[in-house]
C-alpha positions as CSV (number, residue, x, y, z in Angstrom):
1,M,89.3,122.3,81.7
2,T,88.3,123.6,85.2
3,Q,89.9,126.4,86.9
4,D,91.4,124.2,89.7
5,L,93.2,121.9,87.1
6,L,94.6,125.0,85.1
7,Q,96.0,126.4,88.3
8,A,97.6,122.9,89.4
9,L,99.2,122.8,86.0
10,A,100.5,126.4,86.2
11,L,102.0,125.6,89.6
12,Q,103.5,122.3,88.3
13,S,105.3,124.2,85.5
14,Q,106.8,126.6,88.0
15,E,108.2,123.7,90.0
16,P,112.0,123.2,89.9
17,A,113.0,120.6,87.4
18,H,114.8,118.4,89.8
19,R,111.8,118.2,92.1
20,R,109.6,117.2,89.2
21,R,112.2,114.3,88.1
22,G,112.3,113.2,91.8
23,R,108.5,112.9,91.9
24,E,108.4,111.3,88.4
25,L,111.0,108.7,89.5
26,A,109.2,108.1,92.7
27,A,105.9,107.6,90.8
28,A,107.7,105.1,88.4
29,L,109.2,103.2,91.3
30,L,105.9,102.9,93.0
31,R,104.1,101.7,89.9
32,A,106.9,99.0,89.2
33,A,106.5,97.9,93.0
34,G,102.7,97.6,92.7
35,A,103.1,95.6,89.5
36,T,105.6,93.2,91.0
37,L,103.3,92.8,94.1
38,D,100.3,92.1,91.8
39,R,102.3,89.4,89.8
40,L,103.3,87.8,93.3
41,A,99.8,87.9,94.5
42,Q,98.5,86.2,91.3
43,R,101.2,83.6,91.7
44,L,100.4,82.9,95.3
45,A,96.7,82.5,94.6
46,L,97.4,79.7,92.3
47,V,99.2,77.6,95.1
48,E,96.9,75.3,96.8
49,A,97.2,75.3,100.6
50,R,98.1,72.0,102.0
51,P,95.4,70.2,104.1
52,M,95.9,70.7,107.8
53,R,96.6,67.3,109.6
54,E,97.3,66.4,113.0
55,P,101.0,66.2,114.1
56,V,102.6,62.6,114.2
57,L,103.9,61.8,117.5
58,E,106.7,59.2,117.9
59,F,108.4,57.9,121.1
60,H,111.6,55.8,121.0
61,A,112.9,53.7,123.8
62,E,114.4,50.6,122.0
63,A,118.0,49.5,121.6
64,G,119.8,51.7,119.2
65,A,117.6,54.8,119.5
66,P,118.1,57.6,122.0
67,E,116.5,56.6,125.3
68,G,113.3,58.4,125.7
69,A,113.5,60.6,122.5
70,L,110.3,62.3,121.7
71,Y,109.6,63.3,118.0
72,V,107.0,65.5,116.3
73,D,106.6,65.0,112.5
74,G,110.1,63.5,112.5
75,H,111.8,66.2,114.4
76,L,113.4,65.6,118.0
77,V,111.6,67.9,120.2
78,G,112.8,66.5,123.5
79,R,113.8,63.6,125.8
80,L,111.7,62.1,128.6
81,E,114.5,61.1,130.9
82,G,113.9,57.9,132.9
83,V,110.9,56.9,130.8
84,Q,111.1,53.5,129.2
85,R,107.8,53.3,127.5
86,L,104.4,55.3,127.1
């Protein structure tokens, strides 16, 4: 062993037990968090991204529909007041 390693081990053995336990607990928590993030990243890598497509625009001005309703991908985004047709 090198001199630096021996000195580090000697200093560590002089460290109070509660600090050593705290450091060991923190290290264990960080290892567990890292393993969890690694599993999540592997799972996300398996999910295929949906292909990008153009938004679908709809305009409704017929009887029974809200006058001048403007939809994007099936969601109402606004109304065009006074507009009967596009």
